[in-house]
N, C-alpha and C positions, 0 to 999 in steps of 0.2 A: 360497368361498376355497380350501378344502382340495383340492376337486377340480380347480381350476385348478393348484395346485402340483403335484400328481399328473400331470396332464396334460403340464405343462412338464418335469418330471423324465423322464417316459417318452419325450416327443419328443427331449428332448436325447439320451437313450440310444439312441434309434433313429437319430438322425442320426450320432452317434459310431460306432456299430457299423456303419453302412452305409459309412462310411469305410474300415473295416478290410478287409484282405484277407487271408485264411489260404490259404497254399499248402503242401500235403504231398504225398508220394508214399508208397504203401505199401511200396515196396522199399528206401527210404532213399537212392536215387540222387539226388543234386543236379546234374544234367548238363543243359546248355542244348543242346537238340537242334538248335537254329537253327544253332549254331556247331560242334557236335561231333558227326561223323557216323561215324568210323571208329577203330578201336584195333587195334594190333598187340601181341599177347601172345606175347613171346619164350619161349625154353626156360628152364628153371630147373635147371641142372645141379647134381650134388652135389659140393660142395667140402669136405665134412666129413671128419674123420679116420675116423670110423665111418660105413659105407655100409650102407643098406637099399635095395636096388636098385629094389623096387616104388615107393618113396617119390616119385621124380621124376614118373613118369607119373601117380600117383595126385594129387599137388599139382597139376600142370598141368592135368589133366582137371577138377578141382574149380574151378579158377580161372577156366578157359574158361567152364565151365557157370555159374558165378556171374555173369559179365558177360553171357552169353547170355540168361539167365533174368531178371536183375535190371535189363537196361538195353536201349534200342534200338540201341545201337553195332552197326556191323557189325565183325565180327573179320575182318581181313585180313592177309595175309602180307608185303605190300609195305612198305617203309621210308617211303613218302609216306603218312603218317597224321596224324589229328588228335592222337592219344594213342598212347603206347606203354609197355609194361610189361614190364620184364625183370629178370632177377636170377639168383640163386644160393642154394641150400640150404647155409647155411655151418656148421650145427651139427646133430648128432645125439648127443647126450650122455646118459650114465647117470650119476647121482649118488645116493649113499645118503641115505636120510631116516629119521627116527624110530628113533635107535639104541636098542636095548633095554639092559637092565642087564649082559648078558653081551658087550657091545661089538659085537653084530651088528645090521645094519640090518634093520628089519622091514618097510621100505618102500623102493621104489627110484623115483626120478624119471626119467621119460624126457622130455627137452626137445629141441624142434626149433626151429632158428632159420633165418629166411630173409631174405636181403638184397634189398631191392625198389628199383629205380629205375623211378619212373613220370615219364614225360616229358610235359608238356603242350606241344605244339608251337604251339598257338595263344596261350597266356597262360604264357610261361616261368616267371613268378614262382609258379605252382602245381606245378612239377616237386618231386618229392619222391625222396630217396636215403636210405632208412632201413631198419633191422633190425626185424623182428618175431619174438617168441618166444612159444611157448606150451608147456604141460607137462602131464603126467599121471603120477600116482603109481600104483604097483602093488605087490601084496604080494611081497616080496623070495623068498617061497617058490616063486613062479612062475617059470618059464624065460621069458627075453625072447622067444624064438621062439613061445612059446604065446600071448603077448598083444600082440605087436608089430603085427599087422594091424589089430586093434581100437583099439589106442591110436593108431596113426598116422592111421587114419580120423578119429577125434575131434580130434585135434590139427590135422590139416589144414584140418577144417571150420572150427576157431577161427581159424587163420591166414588162411584166404581171408576170413572176416568181417572181421577186423582190417584187412587189406589193402584190402578193397573199401570199408570205411568210411573209411579214410584217404586213398583216392583218388577214387572216384566218389561217395563219400558226402560228401566234402568236411568231414570232422568233424575 
């Protein structure tokens, strides 16, 4: 009797699990490649009050690389695409953090903000117009010119990941 109950429980579990379908991708992209084949990634000009000239090509290259490496979408320059991604770098700001007892900041925060317009030409309800920000803190005794290359690399990597997840990742 116990063996029959165990057999029934195992059989029910097998039937239940056989009906399940788990789908995942290793890159986080949630794109139906039967529907979407192309994407246009436009320029992201700097519109911030403070300007760091290498930021624009750094950001654009990382964004292009992300879509090239993590999706099968073909990046094209024409306006007749399934998806398009464009925007602008709207913020490059320094703010004092961690004020010490003598009223000097011991840390400074570099924040970069990017406004992104992601247009889904197949399903307009998936279109996104949103700003993304990321920051890094650095010691105030450091000159910005000495640390900004490394900080901008880290921040743009995080921004690209956020943008990718919000658009192609469909999070």
